[in-house]
C-alpha positions in Angstrom: -0.2 0.2 -0.1 3.0 2.1 -0.2 2.6 5.3 -2.3 4.8 8.3 -3.3 3.4 11.4 -5.4 5.7 14.0 -6.6 4.9 17.1 -8.5 6.3 17.9 -11.7 8.1 21.0 -10.7 10.1 18.6 -8.3 9.1 20.6 -5.4 6.8 18.3 -3.2 6.9 14.8 -2.2 3.9 13.1 -0.6 4.4 9.6 0.5 1.6 7.3 1.9 2.4 4.4 4.3 1.4 2.6 7.5 3.8 3.6 9.6 3.1 0.4 11.8 4.4 -1.9 9.0 8.1 -1.9 9.2 8.9 -2.6 5.7 6.6 0.1 4.4 8.2 2.3 6.8 11.6 1.4 5.5 10.6 2.0 1.8 9.6 5.0 2.9 12.9 6.0 4.0 14.7 4.7 1.1 12.7 5.9 -1.8 11.8 9.3 0.0 15.7 9.9 -0.2 16.3 7.7 -3.2 13.7 7.5 -5.9 11.9 10.4 -4.9 14.7 12.8 -5.1 16.2 11.7 -7.8 12.6 12.0 -10.1 12.5 15.7 -8.4 15.9 16.5 -9.5 14.9 15.4 -13.0 12.0 17.8 -13.1 13.9 20.5 -12.0 16.1 20.0 -14.7 19.3 18.5 -13.0 20.9 15.0 -13.3 20.9 12.7 -10.3 23.5 10.3 -10.9 23.3 6.3 -9.2 26.9 7.0 -7.7 28.8 7.5 -4.7 30.2 10.8 -4.1 33.9 11.5 -2.8 36.2 14.6 -2.4 40.5 13.0 -3.1 42.7 14.9 -2.7 40.7 18.5 -3.0 38.9 16.6 -6.4 35.5 16.3 -6.6 34.8 12.4 -8.1 31.7 10.5 -8.5 31.9 6.5 -8.6 28.6 5.2 -10.8 27.3 1.8 -10.5 23.9 0.0 -9.9 23.0 -1.2 -6.5 25.1 -4.2 -5.6 28.3 -3.6 -7.5 30.2 -2.4 -4.4 30.6 1.8 -4.9 29.8 2.4 -1.3 32.6 -0.5 0.0 35.0 1.3 -2.4 34.2 4.9 -0.9 35.1 3.4 2.4 38.2 2.5 0.9 38.8 5.6 -0.2 37.7 7.2 3.1 40.3 5.4 4.6 42.9 6.4 2.7 42.2 10.6 3.9 39.6 11.1 1.2 36.2 12.9 2.5 32.5 11.8 1.8 30.0 13.6 -0.5 27.2 11.2 -0.9 26.2 7.4 -1.1 24.3 6.2 -3.7 23.3 9.4 -5.5 24.9 12.3 -7.2 23.0 15.5 -7.5 24.4 17.0 -10.3 23.7 20.5 -11.4 24.7 23.0 -14.2 25.8 26.5 -12.6 27.8 29.1 -14.9 28.8 26.3 -17.6 30.1 24.4 -14.7 29.4 21.0 -13.6 28.3 21.1 -9.7 27.5 18.3 -7.3 25.7 18.8 -4.0 26.9 16.9 -1.1 24.5 15.3 1.6 25.0 16.7 4.8 23.4 14.7 6.6 22.5 11.1 5.0 24.3 8.1 5.9 26.4 5.7 4.0 25.4 1.9 3.5 27.3 -1.1 3.6 26.2 -4.6 3.7 27.3 -7.4 6.5 30.0 -8.8 4.3 31.7 -5.5 4.2 31.0 -4.2 7.4 32.5 -7.6 8.8 35.8 -7.4 6.6 36.5 -3.9 8.1 36.2 -5.3 11.5 33.0 -4.0 12.2 30.0 -5.4 14.5 27.2 -5.1 12.0 24.7 -5.4 15.2 25.6 -1.9 16.2 23.6 -0.5 13.4 20.4 -0.1 11.7 19.0 -2.3 9.2 18.1 -0.7 6.0 15.5 -2.5 5.1 14.6 -6.0 6.7 16.1 -9.2 6.0 18.4 -7.5 3.2 21.5 -7.5 5.4 22.3 -3.9 4.5 22.8 -1.3 7.3 23.1 2.4 7.7 26.4 3.6 8.7 26.8 7.1 9.9 29.9 9.2 9.0 30.9 12.3 11.2 30.8 15.9 10.0 34.6 16.3 9.8 34.8 13.7 7.2 32.2 15.3 5.0 32.0 17.7 2.3 30.1 20.7 3.3 29.7 22.9 0.3 28.9 22.4 -3.8 31.6 22.0 -5.9 32.5 21.4 -9.7 32.9 17.9 -10.4 36.1 16.7 -11.5 35.6 13.0 -13.0 33.4 10.2 -12.9 34.5 6.6 -12.5 32.1 3.8 -14.0 32.3 0.6 -11.9 32.2 -2.6 -14.0 32.8 -5.6 -11.6 33.7 -8.9 -13.0 33.4 -12.3 -11.5 36.7 -13.1 -9.5 39.6 -14.1 -11.9 37.6 -13.8 -15.0 40.1 -10.8 -16.1 43.9 -11.4 -16.1 44.3 -8.0 -15.4 43.2 -6.7 -11.9 42.1 -3.1 -12.7 41.8 -2.1 -16.3 41.1 1.7 -16.8 39.8 3.5 -20.1 38.5 7.0 -20.5 35.0 7.0 -22.6 34.0 9.3 -24.8 30.9 10.3 -27.3 28.5 7.8 -27.6 29.8 5.3 -25.3 30.0 8.1 -22.3 26.3 9.3 -22.9 25.3 5.6 -22.9 26.8 5.5 -19.3 25.3 8.4 -17.9 21.9 7.4 -19.3 22.2 3.7 -17.6 23.7 5.2 -14.6 21.1 8.0 -13.9 19.2 7.3 -10.8 15.5 7.1 -11.5 15.4 7.8 -15.2 13.4 4.5 -15.6 10.2 6.0 -14.0 10.2 9.0 -15.8 11.9 8.5 -19.3 8.8 8.8 -21.6 8.3 12.2 -19.9 11.9 13.6 -19.8 14.2 12.6 -22.5 13.6 15.5 -24.6 15.7 17.4 -27.0 16.8 19.7 -24.2 17.4 17.2 -21.4 19.4 15.2 -23.7 21.7 18.1 -24.4 22.5 18.0 -20.6 23.7 14.7 -20.6 25.9 16.1 -23.9 26.9 18.8 -21.7 27.8 16.7 -18.7 29.8 14.3 -21.1 32.0 17.1 -22.8 32.4 18.6 -19.5 33.4 16.3 -16.7 36.2 13.3 -18.0 34.5 9.7 -17.7 36.4 6.5 -17.3 35.1 3.1 -16.9 37.0 0.5 -14.4 36.4 -3.1 -15.2 38.1 -5.0 -11.9 37.7 -8.9 -10.5 35.1 -8.5 -7.7 36.9 -8.9 -4.6 38.1 -7.0 -1.7 41.8 -7.2 -2.2 41.3 -5.1 -5.5 40.0 -2.0 -3.7 43.2 -0.3 -2.8 44.7 -0.9 -6.5 41.3 0.6 -7.7 42.1 3.8 -5.5 45.6 4.3 -6.8 44.2 4.2 -10.4 41.5 6.9 -9.5 44.3 9.1 -7.9 46.5 8.6 -11.0 43.7 10.0 -13.5 42.8 13.1 -11.3 46.9 13.5 -10.9 48.4 12.4 -14.0 51.3 14.7 -14.0 52.6 12.8 -10.7 
């Protein structure tokens, strides 16, 4: 019986649910801050990327990937290396004075799976479950580890994990341009599936073109395992600082 209503200006979201039902309560939290905000952002003419946002060495980047690809786990690996948290799961991008600007989340938590928490020697029983029986948990992040202000987006990294041992190379990074870049952006826009028939107009498509031309986009293919995460981090830094 969960229902969500969003006006076409993207200004208001209304959610109807039974607050005594733990599943509907969980859905209201997840979808209001996720799908609802993404659709509202699309209606306002901006692009919500399905990504984790992070600031590395003063540069703001987005790690794009569908759910379950490991972007939150990689996010925490980079946080361990001194990076700062921007957002988890959605990066809201706006076009301001010719720049592509990302808006940080100043209050929403990160999310980690039980497996990832155990790999980090963190007690998963101490955290609130995101959704009943899903084994994914809300993990708070202190204010001093967060980016507090909007900033220009410096790069996008699209995560493309492979089954373990499928590739002989642990990490492969390739720059994406043209149609390939546009396709990756469309595939990794949060909530676009729900309103694509209404929004994929010539004007909206031009914004994707601007984003693809303004911000470098890289695809990262790697064997999906915890031990490769530091190497992914090194490759990301290498692209951010090619002169080093």
